[in-house]
C-alpha positions in Angstrom: -34.1 -69.6 -20.7 -33.1 -67.4 -17.8 -29.4 -66.3 -17.7 -29.0 -68.6 -14.4 -29.9 -71.6 -16.5 -28.1 -70.8 -19.2 -24.6 -70.2 -17.3 -25.3 -73.8 -15.4 -25.8 -75.3 -18.8 -22.7 -73.8 -20.4 -20.4 -74.5 -17.0 -21.6 -78.5 -17.5 -20.7 -78.4 -21.3 -16.9 -77.0 -20.5 -17.1 -79.5 -17.4 -17.6 -82.4 -20.3 -15.3 -80.7 -22.9 -12.6 -79.2 -21.2 -11.2 -82.6 -21.2 -11.6 -83.7 -24.5 -8.3 -82.6 -26.3 -5.9 -84.1 -23.6 -4.9 -87.7 -24.8 -2.0 -89.9 -23.7 0.8 -90.4 -25.9 4.6 -90.7 -26.0 6.5 -89.4 -23.6 7.9 -86.0 -23.8 11.9 -86.1 -22.5 11.2 -83.5 -19.9 7.5 -84.5 -18.8 7.2 -84.3 -14.9 7.3 -87.9 -13.1 3.9 -89.6 -13.3 2.6 -91.0 -9.7 3.8 -94.3 -10.5 7.2 -93.0 -11.2 7.5 -91.3 -7.7 6.3 -94.9 -6.0 9.0 -96.4 -8.4 11.5 -94.1 -6.6 10.3 -94.3 -3.3 10.7 -98.2 -3.5 14.3 -98.0 -5.1 15.1 -95.6 -2.5 13.9 -97.3 0.3 15.5 -100.5 -0.2 18.8 -98.8 0.1 17.5 -97.1 3.0 15.3 -99.2 5.1 15.7 -97.5 8.2 12.9 -94.7 9.6 15.4 -92.1 9.6 15.1 -91.5 5.7 12.6 -88.4 4.8 11.9 -87.1 1.3 12.6 -83.7 0.4 12.9 -83.2 -3.0 11.5 -85.7 -6.1 11.8 -84.3 -9.6 12.4 -85.3 -13.2 16.3 -85.5 -14.0 16.4 -83.6 -17.2 17.8 -85.7 -20.1 20.7 -83.3 -21.8 19.5 -80.9 -24.6 20.9 -82.5 -27.5 19.1 -85.6 -26.6 15.8 -83.8 -26.2 16.3 -82.2 -29.2 17.1 -84.9 -31.2 13.9 -86.6 -29.5 11.7 -83.4 -30.9 13.2 -84.4 -34.3 12.6 -88.1 -34.5 10.2 -89.3 -31.6 11.7 -92.9 -31.7 15.1 -91.2 -30.3 15.3 -93.0 -26.7 16.1 -91.1 -23.9 17.2 -92.1 -20.0 14.1 -91.5 -17.6 15.8 -90.8 -14.6 14.8 -88.9 -10.7 16.7 -86.8 -8.7 16.4 -87.3 -5.0 17.1 -85.4 -2.2 17.0 -86.5 1.2 17.8 -86.5 4.7 18.9 -89.4 6.5 21.0 -89.8 9.8 21.4 -86.0 9.8 22.7 -85.9 6.4 21.6 -84.5 2.9 21.7 -87.1 -0.2 21.7 -86.3 -3.6 20.4 -89.3 -5.4 20.1 -90.1 -9.0 17.6 -93.0 -9.7 17.0 -94.9 -12.8 13.8 -95.4 -13.4 14.1 -97.9 -16.3 16.8 -100.0 -14.8 15.4 -99.6 -11.1 18.2 -98.7 -9.7 20.6 -96.1 -8.2 22.7 -94.3 -10.2 24.5 -92.2 -7.9 24.6 -91.0 -4.1 26.8 -88.3 -3.2 26.2 -86.6 0.7 25.9 -82.9 0.5 28.6 -80.9 2.9 28.3 -77.4 2.0 25.9 -74.8 3.8 22.1 -74.8 3.9 19.2 -77.2 3.9 16.8 -78.9 1.2 13.0 -78.2 0.9 10.9 -78.3 3.7 8.2 -81.0 3.8 5.0 -80.4 4.8 4.6 -82.7 7.3 7.6 -81.8 9.8 6.0 -78.0 9.4 2.6 -80.1 10.6 4.6 -81.9 13.3 6.4 -79.0 14.5 3.3 -76.2 15.0 1.5 -79.7 16.8 4.7 -79.9 19.1 4.3 -76.2 20.0 0.9 -76.6 20.7 1.4 -79.3 23.1 4.3 -77.7 24.8 3.1 -77.0 28.5 5.2 -73.7 28.6 3.4 -72.7 25.2 -0.3 -73.5 26.5 0.4 -71.0 30.1 1.5 -68.5 28.0 -1.9 -68.3 26.4 -3.7 -68.9 29.5 -1.8 -65.9 30.8 -3.4 -63.8 28.2 -7.0 -65.2 28.1 -6.7 -67.2 25.6 -8.6 -70.7 24.4 -5.4 -73.0 23.4 -8.1 -74.6 21.0 -8.2 -71.6 19.1 -4.5 -70.8 18.4 -2.8 -71.8 15.2 0.8 -71.7 14.7 2.7 -71.7 10.9 6.4 -72.3 10.1 8.3 -69.7 9.7 12.4 -70.2 8.9 15.3 -68.2 10.6 17.6 -67.1 7.9 21.2 -66.7 8.8 22.9 -64.6 10.6 26.5 -65.2 10.7 26.6 -68.6 12.6 29.4 -71.5 11.8 27.0 -74.4 12.1 23.3 -74.2 12.0 20.5 -77.4 13.0 17.5 -77.7 11.3 15.2 -75.3 13.2 12.4 -73.5 12.7 10.4 -70.7 14.6 6.5 -71.3 15.1 4.8 -67.8 14.8 1.1 -68.4 16.9 -2.1 -66.5 15.8 -5.7 -66.6 17.1 -8.7 -67.5 15.6 -11.7 -66.8 18.1 -15.2 -66.2 17.3 -15.1 -67.9 13.6 -12.4 -65.8 12.0 -10.3 -67.6 9.8 -8.2 -64.9 9.0 -5.6 -66.2 10.7 -2.7 -64.2 9.9 -4.1 -60.4 10.8 -4.3 -61.7 14.4 -0.8 -62.6 15.4 -0.3 -63.1 19.2 2.9 -61.7 19.6 5.7 -61.7 21.9 6.7 -64.9 22.1 10.1 -66.8 20.3 9.3 -70.1 19.4 12.3 -72.1 18.2 11.7 -76.1 17.0 14.5 -78.8 16.1 12.5 -80.2 13.4 14.9 -83.3 12.9 14.8 -84.2 16.8 11.2 -82.5 16.3 11.6 -80.6 20.0 11.0 -77.4 21.1 14.9 -76.1 21.7 14.3 -71.9 22.7 11.4 -70.5 24.5 11.4 -67.0 25.4 8.2 -65.3 26.3 8.8 -61.6 25.9 5.8 -59.5 25.9 2.2 -59.5 25.5 1.0 -57.5 22.9 -3.2 -56.6 22.1 -4.6 -59.2 19.5 -6.8 -57.3 16.8 -10.4 -57.7 16.8 -12.1 -60.1 14.8 -14.6 -58.4 13.1 -13.0 -56.4 10.6 -10.6 -59.1 9.5 -13.7 -61.5 7.7 -13.4 -61.8 3.9 -16.1 -64.8 3.0 -18.9 -63.9 1.3 -21.0 -65.9 3.6 -20.0 -64.0 6.2 -19.8 -60.6 5.5 -22.5 -57.8 6.1 -24.1 -55.3 3.9 -23.5 -52.9 2.7 -22.3 -55.0 -0.4 -21.5 -53.6 -4.0 -20.9 -53.3 -6.7 -22.5 -56.3 -8.2 -20.8 -57.5 -11.3 -22.6 -59.2 -14.5 -21.6 -62.8 -16.0 -19.1 -63.1 -18.8 -20.6 -63.7 -22.2 -19.7 -67.6 -22.7 -19.3 -69.1 -25.9 -19.9 -72.7 -25.8 -16.8 -73.6 -28.4 -14.6 -76.2 -27.3 -11.2 -74.9 -26.6 -9.1 -74.1 -29.3 -5.8 -75.8 -28.4 -4.8 -80.0 -28.2 -3.1 -81.0 -25.3 -1.3 -84.4 -26.1 0.6 -85.5 -22.9 1.7 -82.7 -21.4 2.5 -81.1 -24.8 0.2 -78.4 -25.7 -0.7 -77.2 -29.3 -2.0 -73.6 -30.0 -2.4 -71.3 -33.1 1.4 -71.6 -33.8 2.9 -72.5 -30.6 3.7 -76.0 -29.8 5.5 -76.2 -25.8 5.3 -78.7 -23.4 3.9 -78.3 -19.3 5.6 -79.3 -16.6 5.0 -79.1 -12.8 7.9 -79.0 -10.2 7.7 -79.4 -6.4 9.9 -76.7 -6.1 9.3 -74.3 -9.3 6.2 -75.0 -9.7 5.0 -74.3 -13.6 7.7 -75.1 -16.3 7.4 -74.2 -19.9 9.9 -76.9 -21.9 10.1 -76.6 -25.8 8.5 -73.7 -27.0 8.3 -73.7 -30.6 6.4 -71.2 -33.0 5.3 -72.0 -36.4 6.6 -69.7 -39.3 4.1 -70.1 -42.0 6.9 -68.8 -44.6 9.5 -71.3 -44.0 6.9 -73.9 -43.4 8.2 -75.5 -39.9 8.3 -74.6 -36.3 11.3 -72.7 -34.9 13.0 -72.9 -31.3 12.4 -69.8 -28.9 12.1 -71.4 -24.9 14.3 -74.5 -24.2 12.5 -74.1 -20.3 11.5 -71.5 -18.6 10.5 -71.3 -14.7 10.4 -69.1 -11.6 13.5 -69.9 -10.0 13.0 -68.1 -7.2 11.2 -65.8 -5.3 12.9 -63.5 -2.1 10.3 -61.8 0.5 12.0 -59.5 3.3 10.5 -57.9 5.6 11.7 -55.1 7.2 11.5 -54.5 10.7 14.3 -55.6 12.6 12.9 -56.3 16.0 13.3 -58.9 17.9 10.2 -61.1 16.5 10.6 -59.9 13.1 13.8 -59.5 11.5 14.2 -63.1 10.6 11.5 -63.1 8.4 12.9 -63.0 5.1 11.2 -65.9 3.1 12.6 -67.3 0.1 9.4 -69.1 -0.9 10.8 -71.4 -4.0 14.0 -73.0 -2.3 12.7 -73.0 1.4 9.0 -73.8 0.9 8.7 -74.6 -2.5 6.2 -73.0 -5.2 4.7 -76.8 -6.3 4.6 -77.8 -2.8 1.9 -75.3 -2.3 0.4 -74.9 -5.3 -3.5 -74.9 -4.9 -6.3 -76.6 -6.7 -7.7 -74.2 -8.9 -11.6 -73.4 -9.6 -13.5 -73.0 -12.5 -15.5 -69.6 -13.2 -13.1 -67.7 -10.5 -9.4 -68.7 -10.7 -9.9 -69.9 -14.7 -12.7 -68.8 -17.1 -15.3 -71.6 -18.2 -13.2 -73.1 -21.5 -10.4 -73.7 -19.4 -8.5 -77.3 -18.8 -6.9 -78.4 -16.3 -3.7 -80.4 -15.1 -3.3 -82.0 -12.0 0.5 -81.9 -10.3 2.3 -84.6 -8.3 5.0 -84.2 -5.8 6.3 -86.9 -3.6 5.6 -86.5 0.4 8.1 -87.0 3.1 7.8 -90.9 3.1 8.3 -90.6 -1.1 4.6 -91.9 -1.3 3.2 -89.4 -4.6 0.8 -86.4 -3.8 -1.8 -85.3 -6.1 -2.8 -81.7 -6.2 -6.2 -81.5 -8.5 -6.3 -78.7 -11.0 -3.0 -77.1 -10.2 -2.8 -75.8 -13.5 -5.1 -74.2 -16.0 -4.6 -73.4 -19.4 -7.2 -71.7 -21.5 -7.5 -69.1 -24.5 -8.0 -65.2 -22.9 -10.4 -63.3 -25.2 -10.0 -59.8 -23.3 -11.3 -57.5 -25.9 -7.6 -56.3 -27.1 -6.6 -55.7 -30.7 -3.6 -57.6 -32.1 -3.4 -55.3 -34.6 -5.7 -52.6 -36.7 -5.4 -49.7 -39.1 -7.5 -47.4 -40.3 -6.9 -45.5 -43.8 -9.0 -42.1 -43.3 -7.9 -40.5 -45.8 -8.4 -42.9 -48.2 -12.2 -43.6 -49.7 -14.6 -45.3 -47.9 -12.4 -45.0 -44.5 -10.4 -48.6 -45.0 -10.2 -50.6 -41.9 -8.7 -53.5 -40.9 -8.6 -55.1 -37.3 -7.7 -58.2 -35.6 -8.8 -59.5 -32.1 -6.2 -60.3 -29.6 -6.4 -63.7 -28.5 -3.6 -65.5 -26.4 -2.9 -68.3 -24.8 -2.4 -68.5 -20.3 -1.1 -71.3 -18.5 -1.9 -70.3 -15.5 -1.0 -71.7 -11.2 -1.4 -70.2 -8.1 0.9 -70.6 -5.3 -0.4 -69.9 -1.7 3.0 -69.5 0.6 1.4 -68.6 3.9 -0.4 -65.5 4.1 0.5 -64.9 0.1 -1.3 -65.9 -3.3 1.0 -66.0 -6.1 -1.0 -66.2 -9.7 1.2 -67.0 -12.1 0.8 -66.8 -15.6 2.5 -67.4 -18.8 1.1 -65.8 -22.3 1.4 -67.0 -25.6 0.5 -65.0 -28.1 0.4 -65.7 -32.3 2.7 -62.8 -33.0 5.0 -64.7 -31.4 5.1 -62.9 -28.0 5.3 -64.4 -24.8 4.6 -62.7 -21.6 5.2 -63.5 -17.9 2.7 -62.0 -15.8 2.8 -62.8 -11.6 -0.7 -61.3 -9.6 0.3 -60.8 -5.6 -2.4 -61.4 -3.3 -3.7 -62.9 0.1 -3.3 -61.0 3.3 -1.0 -58.9 4.9 1.5 -59.9 7.7 0.5 -57.8 10.7 2.3 -56.7 13.7 0.3 -56.0 17.0 0.3 -52.7 18.9 -1.4 -50.6 20.6 -2.5 -47.4 18.4 -5.9 -47.2 16.7 -5.0 -43.7 14.9 -1.6 -42.4 13.0 -0.9 -39.4 15.1 -0.5 -41.4 17.8 2.5 -43.3 16.4 5.9 -41.0 17.1 8.7 -43.7 16.1 9.0 -45.8 12.8 7.1 -48.9 13.1 8.3 -50.3 9.9 4.9 -50.4 7.9 1.4 -49.0 7.9 -1.6 -49.0 10.3 -4.3 -50.4 8.2 -6.8 -50.8 11.2 -7.1 -50.8 15.1 -3.8 -52.2 16.4 -2.6 -53.2 13.3 0.6 -52.2 11.4 1.2 -53.9 8.4 4.6 -54.4 7.9 7.1 -52.7 4.6 8.7 -55.7 2.3 9.4 -56.7 -0.7 9.1 -59.0 -3.5 11.9 -60.1 -5.7 11.1 -62.9 -8.4 14.0 -64.3 -10.4 12.9 -66.0 -13.8 15.2 -68.9 -15.2 14.5 -68.5 -19.2 17.3 -70.9 -21.3 16.2 -69.5 -24.4 17.4 -71.1 -27.8 16.6 -68.8 -30.6 16.6 -70.7 -33.3 19.4 -72.8 -32.1 21.5 -73.1 -29.5 24.4 -70.3 -29.8 22.9 -67.1 -29.0 24.5 -63.9 -28.1 22.9 -60.9 -25.7 23.2 -57.9 -27.7 22.6 -54.2 -25.8 20.9 -51.5 -27.9 21.8 -48.1 -26.3 19.6 -45.0 -27.5 21.7 -42.3 -28.1 21.1 -38.8 -28.5 23.4 -37.2 -31.3 23.6 -33.1 -32.1 22.3 -32.8 -35.8 25.4 -31.4 -38.2 22.7 -31.2 -41.0 22.7 -27.3 -41.8 20.0 -27.5 -44.4 17.4 -28.3 -41.7 16.4 -26.7 -38.4 16.6 -29.9 -36.3 18.6 -29.4 -33.8 18.8 -33.2 -32.3 17.7 -36.4 -32.9 18.4 -40.2 -31.0 19.9 -43.4 -32.7 21.2 -46.8 -31.7 24.5 -48.0 -30.8 24.5 -51.8 -30.6 27.2 -53.7 -28.3 27.3 -57.8 -28.3 28.2 -59.0 -24.4 31.2 -61.2 -24.3 31.8 -62.2 -20.6 29.2 -62.7 -18.1 30.2 -59.1 -16.2 29.0 -57.4 -19.5 25.5 -58.7 -19.1 25.3 -57.6 -15.5 22.7 -55.0 -15.6 20.8 -53.2 -13.8 17.6 -51.2 -15.5 17.2 -47.4 -14.7 16.1 -44.3 -16.8 18.6 -44.5 -19.6 17.1 -45.6 -22.4 18.0 -49.4 -23.7 17.4 -52.8 -25.4 17.8 -56.0 -24.8 18.3 -59.2 -27.0 19.2 -62.5 -27.3 20.4 -63.2 -30.8 21.3 -66.1 -32.9 24.6 -64.2 -35.2 24.6 -67.6 -37.5 20.8 -67.1 -38.5 19.8 -63.9 -40.5 16.5 -62.6 -42.3 16.6 -62.3 -46.0 17.7 -58.7 -45.2 20.4 -59.2 -43.0 19.4 -58.8 -39.5 20.3 -61.7 -37.2 17.1 -63.3 -35.4 16.2 -62.8 -32.1 13.9 -62.4 -29.4 13.7 -59.0 -27.1 13.3 -58.6 -23.3 11.3 -56.1 -22.4 10.7 -55.2 -19.2 8.0 -54.6 -16.2 8.1 -53.7 -13.1 12.0 -52.4 -12.0 13.2 -53.2 -8.7 16.5 -53.6 -7.0 17.6 -54.1 -3.4 17.3 -51.6 -0.7 19.3 -53.7 2.2 23.1 -53.0 2.5 25.4 -55.6 0.8 26.6 -56.8 3.9 23.3 -57.5 5.5 23.0 -61.3 5.8 19.4 -61.9 3.9 21.1 -59.8 1.1 24.2 -61.9 1.5 21.9 -64.5 0.7 19.7 -62.9 -1.9 22.8 -62.0 -3.9 20.7 -62.7 -7.6 18.4 -59.6 -6.5 21.9 -57.0 -7.0 20.9 -57.3 -11.0 17.5 -57.0 -12.9 19.4 -59.0 -15.4 22.1 -61.7 -15.8 23.4 -64.3 -18.6 25.5 -67.0 -18.0 26.5 -69.9 -20.0 24.1 -73.1 -20.0 25.0 -75.3 -17.1 22.2 -78.2 -16.0 23.4 -77.7 -12.2 22.8 -74.0 -12.8 19.2 -73.7 -11.9 18.5 -72.2 -9.0 19.3 -68.4 -8.5 19.6 -68.7 -4.8 21.6 -72.3 -4.7 20.2 -75.4 -4.4 20.2 -75.3 -0.4 18.3 -72.1 0.8 17.2 -73.1 4.0 19.7 -71.1 6.4 22.4 -71.0 3.1 25.0 -68.7 3.6 25.0 -67.4 0.3 28.0 -68.6 -1.4 26.0 -70.6 -3.9 24.5 -67.8 -6.1 23.9 -66.6 -9.4 26.2 -63.8 -8.1 28.9 -66.7 -7.3 28.5 -68.4 -10.6 29.0 -65.1 -12.5 31.8 -63.8 -10.8 33.7 -66.3 -13.1 32.8 -63.9 -15.7 32.4 -66.9 -18.2 32.4 -66.4 -21.8 28.9 -66.2 -23.6 29.1 -64.7 -27.0 27.9 -67.2 -29.6 27.0 -70.4 -27.3 24.4 -71.6 -25.5 23.6 -69.1 -22.7 20.7 -68.5 -20.2 18.7 -65.4 -19.8 17.9 -64.5 -15.7 15.5 -61.6 -15.2 14.5 -60.1 -11.6 11.4 -58.3 -10.9 9.2 -57.2 -8.6 7.7 -54.7 -6.2 9.0 -52.8 -3.1 5.2 -52.7 -1.0 4.1 -50.5 1.4 0.9 -51.3 2.4 -2.2 -49.1 2.8 -5.7 -49.8 4.5 -7.3 -51.0 0.7 -4.6 -53.9 1.3 -6.6 -54.9 4.1 -8.6 -57.6 5.0 -7.3 -59.1 1.8 -5.6 -57.4 -0.7 -6.8 -56.8 -4.1 -4.6 -58.3 -6.8 -1.3 -56.4 -7.7 -0.3 -57.4 -10.8 3.8 -56.9 -12.5 5.1 -59.1 -15.5 7.9 -58.7 -18.6 7.5 -60.0 -22.4 10.1 -61.8 -24.7 9.1 -60.5 -28.2 10.3 -61.2 -31.6 12.8 -58.6 -32.5 13.7 -59.4 -36.9 12.8 -62.8 -35.6 10.2 -63.0 -39.2 10.3 -61.4 -42.2 7.4 -59.3 -41.5 4.6 -59.4 -38.9 3.8 -62.8 -38.2 -0.2 -62.3 -37.4 -0.6 -60.2 -40.9 -2.4 -63.4 -42.1 -4.0 -64.5 -38.9 -7.5 -65.7 -39.5 -9.8 -63.8 -36.9 -12.1 -66.1 -34.9 -16.1 -66.2 -35.9 -18.1 -64.2 -33.5 -20.7 -65.2 -31.4 -23.6 -63.0 -32.0 -25.1 -61.2 -28.6 -28.6 -59.1 -28.8 -27.9 -55.6 -29.1 -27.7 -54.1 -25.4 -28.0 -50.8 -24.8 -26.6 -50.1 -21.8 -30.4 -49.2 -20.6 -32.0 -51.3 -17.2 
């Protein structure tokens, strides 16, 4: 059988077997809402608000109390409330509504009167773009530039907050040109026009055609394989694929793999949610708690061009546009390997109707060729050698928010580690200029010339993670371990120095607000009431990845709104309402309800139920290799057991059976 037929057969096999492990079961208390539940919420809320002035901006599961969830995990007969939280707009007011799904009634309905607005809906963004394209002054501006209005596409952009006392729900709409068959719209902006739309009145409230700028040519922006021209390369070979079924089981939304069990959720605002992750201890003969709930709380992307057409571009992708709303269907063999199992995601449309994103999440075993552990006793006769190949389980989602694609991974390892990874790809935001060569540029253009007439603007990506770790129980503490250099006072040896550790337990929130720098330090959440046989408190440590800090001034409005980026590490006492580090209502927020303000209370965090918040990301000064589509840039961090187990938890792991392949010499 030739290789193409073999790959087709394997693809067909996995298309069938990849859904076999999924089965229905009793609902997990933290399961995401089902389509029928979205419909029930829609019916209940619309009954109370029968007018047409009602719009749904967020519908999600209102999580039960922790004690109820853990009680259910111990005894699945435990009853729990099934409720939904609804953020809706009605008559220009924001309503926070709690719906009891079993009682089919509204439990509470409060009007929010603070600063900021809820998630944007996809429908109002599309309606605003259509309004712009039909606006006569805009059509005249397009004609003045010699462009065809039928080739123009407009996209929503949030306006931010710059000291205004009162705000209306408005968006700006930058537009792009797509003639000659190009689809890479973000690389061909129509610069010099400011269009502001009131998305509740659905009318243009500000229009200014400031200047005419050149539009970059379409030819170099193409990235579709079917449209590219030679020379091609390099050619990539197909991956060797095993025909075994996935090595994990999915029961409802609960995933069981190797020594891990956890729940996978999907949310309109934050995307993938991992809940009640526990790991089996073969010595204790039981599952032990690790992560109660984890997700990306907010993503802040400030662009660094303060000019008239660009200063406002400081996106908060989760709180303004929604990671779940912008999640895209994943492709087998491209986004996810052949052995992946897929889950659909659901969210509420503007009228409350459930919307399905097929294959929004994929789950797969990763066989990357890495080593789990190994050792060779080179000094022993026969060179005794033991090696275990690394196998892990990955939960993946991709959100395409405007020009950027974010590949979000949660990777579970049998060793007890959880790795969080983010891949950034997509298309740059560019500003059209007259320059075609770098030597022509005499002043700061706030970016890099990446192609003729195209400056890619400098920007940042700050990702803040919410990590409610419950290490072997609720009561945890945050422990800082400093590595300190000491002078050797032992005159009997020639060594002059060494380093040792100094441990300190943070007692309040201020003591846990940390910026990571070059000073060596380790961080861990420990359970002081649970210890190993030799006396160490059990814990999990944070292994930081890409370290980033804000470079905007403290009094700059975007930075005021993004106070959660002021520190890399935060620890707060658990509070159910504190989930979103940028605040509940981020669109045009004033920065008065963020992680920074919560921790200003300096609450106690020792030996209690605490939440770890971690901010990572990258500063992005673009380069030519990022054009016309970016090779993926990755960053991440790890949560790793520290004195959690009595010894190496994968010492006795049973390695996978190897599939024999024909000998390969590497010769053609």
